[in-house]
C-alpha positions as CSV (number, residue, x, y, z in Angstrom):
1,M,-22.8,6.4,-1.3
2,S,-23.0,3.4,0.3
3,V,-24.8,-0.3,-1.5
4,D,-26.0,-3.1,0.4
5,I,-26.9,-5.9,-1.6
6,S,-26.9,-9.6,-0.8
7,L,-25.2,-11.0,-2.9
8,N,-26.2,-14.9,-1.5
9,E,-29.6,-14.0,-2.3
10,L,-28.6,-14.0,-5.9
11,T,-28.9,-16.5,-9.3
12,T,-25.3,-17.1,-10.8
13,A,-27.8,-15.2,-13.9
14,E,-28.5,-12.5,-12.2
15,K,-25.1,-11.4,-11.0
16,L,-23.5,-12.0,-14.7
17,E,-26.3,-9.5,-14.9
18,L,-25.4,-6.6,-11.9
19,M,-21.6,-7.5,-13.2
20,E,-22.9,-6.3,-16.8
21,R,-24.6,-3.5,-15.9
22,L,-22.1,-2.7,-14.0
23,W,-19.2,-2.5,-16.5
24,V,-21.6,-0.9,-19.0
25,D,-22.1,2.1,-16.5
26,L,-17.6,2.0,-15.7
27,S,-17.2,1.9,-19.0
28,R,-18.6,5.2,-20.3
29,Q,-15.5,6.7,-18.7
30,P,-12.8,4.3,-19.7
31,Q,-10.1,6.8,-18.3
32,D,-11.4,6.4,-14.9
33,V,-10.2,3.4,-15.1
34,P,-7.0,2.2,-15.5
35,S,-5.6,-1.6,-16.5
36,P,-3.1,-3.0,-14.6
37,A,0.5,-3.8,-15.9
38,W,-0.4,-7.3,-15.3
39,H,-3.4,-6.6,-18.6
40,G,-0.5,-5.9,-21.3
41,V,1.4,-9.4,-20.2
42,V,-1.9,-10.6,-21.0
43,L,-2.2,-9.1,-24.3
44,D,0.9,-9.9,-24.8
45,E,0.3,-13.7,-24.5
46,R,-2.6,-14.2,-26.3
47,R,-1.1,-11.6,-29.8
48,E,1.3,-15.1,-29.7
49,A,-0.6,-17.1,-28.6
50,V,-3.4,-16.1,-31.5
51,R,0.1,-15.0,-34.0
52,Q,1.8,-19.2,-33.8
53,G,-2.2,-20.4,-34.3
54,R,-3.1,-22.1,-30.8
55,T,-6.8,-20.3,-30.3
56,T,-10.0,-19.2,-32.2
57,F,-12.4,-17.1,-31.9
58,V,-15.9,-17.3,-30.7
59,A,-18.3,-14.0,-30.9
60,W,-19.2,-12.1,-27.6
61,E,-23.0,-13.3,-27.5
62,E,-21.9,-17.1,-28.3
63,A,-19.4,-16.5,-25.2
64,R,-22.3,-15.1,-23.2
65,Q,-25.1,-17.6,-24.0
66,R,-22.4,-20.0,-23.1
67,L,-21.5,-18.6,-19.7
68,L,-25.3,-18.1,-19.7
69,D,-25.9,-21.8,-20.2
70,R,-24.1,-23.0,-17.8
71,H,-24.5,-20.7,-14.3
72,G,-27.7,-19.7,-15.4
């Protein structure tokens, strides 16, 4: 199946919404979406940053809203 979407005509907020909807669909069967090896490296680096107290966290809804506010 081929879907033709004119991305140039979408706003940033619409593009983010499209990505979110695609991810929700893809995540229904995570075994079909393999993670590349570099993901493990990044996760290890982030765990180390947390262990050393060099990072902070924000709730997903707050992070999402920040993105929408910045690019909406």
